[in-house]
FIBAZA-626976 format. One record per residue: x negated, y negated, z of N, C-alpha, C in turn. Coordinates in steps of 0.2 Angstrom, whole numbers, plus 2048, in hexadecimal, padded with zeros to 3 digits. Atoms other than C-alpha are relative to their C-alpha. Example, Ala and Ser with C-alpha at 12.3 -4.5 7.8 and 13.67 -1.06 7.14 Angstrom:
<nodes>
7FC8068007C28168277FC7FA800 8048067FF7BC8058248047FB803 
</nodes>
This chain:
<nodes>
7FE7FB7FB9D138D3697FB805800 8067FB7FF9C539A3708048077FE 7FC7FA8029CC3AA3677FB8057FD 8047FC8059C53BA35F8058057FE 7FC7FB8039CC3C73547FA8077FF 8057FB8009C23D83558048077FD 7FE7F98029C53E934C7FA805801 8057FB7FF9BD3F93508038077FD 7FD7FA8029C04093467FB805800 8047FA8009B841A34A8048057FE 7FB7FA8009BD42C348804801806 7FD8007FA9C442935A8067FC801 7FA8067FF9CE41A35A7FF7FB7FA 8018068059D340C34E8037FB804 7FE8067FC9D53FB3588007FA7FC 8008078039DA3EA3538027FC807 8008037FA9D93DD3617FF7F97FF 8018088019DD3CA3618007FE807 7FF8037FA9D93C03707FF7F9800 8008078009DC3AE3737FF7FD808 8018037F99D53A63848037FA802 7FC8067FF9DF3963818078007FF 7F87FE8019F039D37E803805805 7FC7FB7FB9FB3A538B8068037FE 7FA7FC802A083AC3807FE8067FF 8017F9800A093BE3838008037F9 8017FD805A043C9375803807800 7FE7F9800A083DB36F7FA805803 8067FB7FD9FE3E9378803807800 7FF7F98019FE3FB3727FA803802 8077FD7FF9F040537A8008077FF 7FF7F88009F7416379802802807 7FE7FE7F99FB41738B8047FA803 7FB8057FDA0A40D3937FD7FD806 8048037F99FF40C3A47FB7FB7FE 8048048029F140439B8037F97FD 7FC8068039FD3F83918017FB806 7FD8047FAA043F23A27FA7FD803 8078037FD9F13EF3A97FF7FA7FC 8028058049ED3E539A8057FB7FF 7FA8058009FE3DC39A7FE7FB806 8018057FB9F93D63AB7FA7FC800 8078038019E73D13A58027FA7FB 7FF8068059EF3C63988057FA804 7FC8057FD9FC3BE3A37FD7FC805 8038047FC9F23BA3B27FA7FD7FF 8068048039E33B43A88027FC7FB 7FD8068059ED3A939D7FE8007F9 8037FE8089E73B238D8068027FD 7FC7FD8049F03B837E7FC8067FE 8037F98029EC3CA37A8058047FC 7FD7FB8049F13D436B7FC8067FF 8057FB8029EB3E636A8058057FE 7FD7FA8039EF3F53607FB805800 8067FB8009E54043648048077FE 7FE7FA8029E841535A7FB804801 8057FC7FE9DE421363802808801 7FF7F98009DC434365803801808 7FE7FF7F99E7435375803806800 7FE7FA7FF9EC4463717FA804804 8077FD7FB9DA44A3798017FE806 7FF8047FA9DC43D3877FF7F97FF 8018078009DA42A3897F97FF800 8078027FE9C742B38B7FE7FB7FA 8038048069C24243798047FA800 7FC8058009D14183797FE7FA805 8028057FB9CD41038A7F97FD7FE 8078048019BA40E3867FF7FC7FA 8008058069BD4073758047F9801 7FD8067FE9C93FB37B7FC7FC804 8058037FC9BD3F63887FA7FD7FC 8058038049AF3F337B8037FA7FC 7FE8068049BA3E93708037FB804 7FD8067FC9C23DF37E7F97FB802 8058047FF9B03DA3837FD7FD7FA 8028048059AB3D63728047FA7FF 7FB8068019BA3CB3717FE7FA804 8028057FB9B53C23817FA7FC7FD 8078038029A33BF37B8027FB7FB 7FF8048059A93B836B8047FA801 7FC8057FF9B73AD3717FE7FB805 8048037FB9AC3A637F7FB7FC7FC 80580480399F3A03717FA7FF804 8058027FC9903973798017FF807 7FE8027F999A3943897FE7FA803 8018067FE9973823898067FD803 7F98037FC9A2379396803804805 7FC7FC7FC9A838839F7FD800807 8037FF7FA9A738C3B17FB806800 8057FA80199E39D3AC801805806 7FE7FB7FA9A23A53BE807800802 7FA7FF7FD9B13AB3C4801806805 7FE7FB7FB9B83B53D38077FF803 7F88007FD9C93BA3DB801806803 7FD7FB7FC9D13C43E78078017FF 7F97FF8029E13CC3E4803806805 7FD7FA7FD9EC3D63F08078027FC 7FB7FE8049F93E13E9802806806 7FE7FC7FBA033E83F77FB803805 8067FE7FC9F83F34017F98007FD 8078008039E93F13F57FD7F9800 8038058019DC3E43F47FA8007FD 8067FF8059D03E13E77FD7F97FF 8058068019C23D43E37FD8017F9 8058008069BA3D03D27FD7FA7FF 8058058019AB3C53CF7FC8017F9 8047FF8069A43C23BE7FD7FA7FE 8048068029973B73B57FF8017F9 8017FF8069973B43A37F97FD7FE 8078028019843B43A37FD8027FA 8037FD8069803BD3937FA805802 8057FB7FD9773CA39E807806802 7FB7FB7FE9803DB3A27FF802808 8007FC7FA9833E03B4807802802 7F97FE7FE9913EB3BA800804806 7FF7FC7F99963F13CC808802800 7F97FD7FF9A53FC3CF800803807 8007FD7F99A83FE3E1807801802 7F97FE7FF9B94063E0801808801 7FE7F97FF9BF4163E7808801800 7FA8008029CF41B3E0804807804 7FD7FB7FB9DB4273EB8028077FC 7FE7FA8049E04343DD7FD7FF7F9 8038008089D843A3CC8037FD7FA 7FD8038069E64333C18057FA803 7FC8068009F04243BF8048007F9 7FC8018079FE4223B27FE8057FB 8017FA8059F94323AA7F97FF7FD 8068018029E742C3A87FB802805 8067FF7FB9D64323B07FF7FA802 8018077FD9D44253BC7F97FD800 8058018019C24263BA7FD7FA7FA 8018048069C341D3A98017FA801 7FF8087FF9C740C3B07FA7FE801 8078028009B540B3B67FE8007F9 8047FF8079B04103A48037F97FC 7FD8068039BC40339D7FC7F9802 8038067FE9B53F43A87F98007FE 8087FF8029A33FA3A57FF7FE7F9 8018008079A63FA3928017F77FF 7FF8068009AE3E83947FA7FB802 8068057FD99F3E139E7FB8017FB 8068008059923E83918017FC7FA 7FE80480699B3E23828017F8801 7FF8087FF99F3D03897F97FE803 8068017FC98D3D03918017FC805 7FE8037FA9923CB3A27FF804806 8007FD7F99903CF3B4807801802 7F87FE7FE9A03D73BB7FF805806 8007FC7FB9A13DD3CB808800804 7FA7FE7FF9B13E63D1801804807 8007FD7F99B63EB3E3806801802 7F97FD7FD9C53F43EA7FE800807 8007FF7FA9C63F13FC804806805 7FB7FB7FD9D43FC4018058017FB 7FA7FF8029E34043FA802807801 7FD7F98009EE4143FB8038027FA 7FD8008069F54133E97FC7FE7FA 8058018069EB4143D98047FB7FB 7FD8058059F94093CF7FE7F9803 8018067FE9F73FB3DC7FA7FE800 8078028009E53FC3DD7FE7FE7F9 8028028079E33FB3CA8037F97FE 7FC8068019F03EE3C97FC7F9804 8058057FC9E53E33D67FB7FF7FC 8078018049D63E63CC8017FD7FA 7FF8038069DD3E13BB8027F8802 7FF8077FF9E53D13C37FB7FC802 8068047FE9D53CC3CC7FC7FF7FA 8058018059CB3CF3BC8037FA7FB 7FD8058039D83C43B37FF7F9802 8008067FC9D83B63C07F97FE800 8068027FF9C53B63C17FD7FE7F8 8028028069C33B53AE8037F97FF 7FD8078019D03A63AE7FC7FA804 8048057FD9C439D3BA7FA7FF7FC 8068018039B43A13B18017FC7F8 7FF8038079BB39C39F8027F9801 7FE8078009C238B3A67FB7FB7FF 8058058019BA37B3A37FD7FE807 8048027FB9AC3763AE8017F9802 7FF8077FD9AF3673BA7F97FD801 8068037FF99D3643BC7FB8007FB 8057FF80699336B3AD8038007F9 7FD80280699636439C7FE8057FB 8037FC80598A36F392800807802 8007F97FF9843813937FF800808 8008007F99873863A57F9806802 8067FD7FE97438C3A87FB7FC800 8058048009643843AD7FB8027FA 8037FE80595D38E39E8017FC7F9 7FE8048069673833928038067FA 7FE7FA80596D39438A803806804 7FD7FA7FD9783A338E8008067FC 
</nodes>
C-alpha cells in the first residue's frame, strides 16, 4: 500500500499525520480548527484516501503556524506515499461546482514545484480563519509534494462554498493522478525519472 507516516515537532506545532492513498477508510482529523477539519475530511473522502491527523498548535495566536505546518506535512506524506510514481497517471484535473461556486484544480506529480492560486475570496475570514491562509496551505502542500498545482476559482459569493469546491476538486484531481495508468507501465516521463 502507498502510505506515509510523518511527524513534525517545532516550538509552534506538534503534528502526527498518517496518509494511506489506497485505503478509503476515514481517519481521525484534529487540526485545531473545526473548519479545517471539515475541509480535510472532504479531501480524504473525495480523494479516496485515509488521513489521520493530530495537530497541537499555537492556536491561541492564530491558525497560521498550524495551517502552514499541516500543509508541509501533507505534502511530505504525498511525496513519500507516491514513491517513484511508477505506473500512475501522474496528471489530474477536476472541476467541482458547489452551489454558486465553481472551482478547478489541475496538478502534476512532476517532482518540480509550480504553484498558481487564481482565487479571489469574498471576505477576509472563513470559519474563524484568515482566508488568505488557504493559499499558504496549498502552496506548502505543492512545495513539499514537489508538484505542479494550479487552483482556480471561477466565481463564488460564499467563502465556505468556494473553499469546499477547491478542496473537493483537489481531492478528485489527486484521485485521478494517483490512479494506475492505462497506457504507461513504468515511470510516466520521457526522462525515465521523476
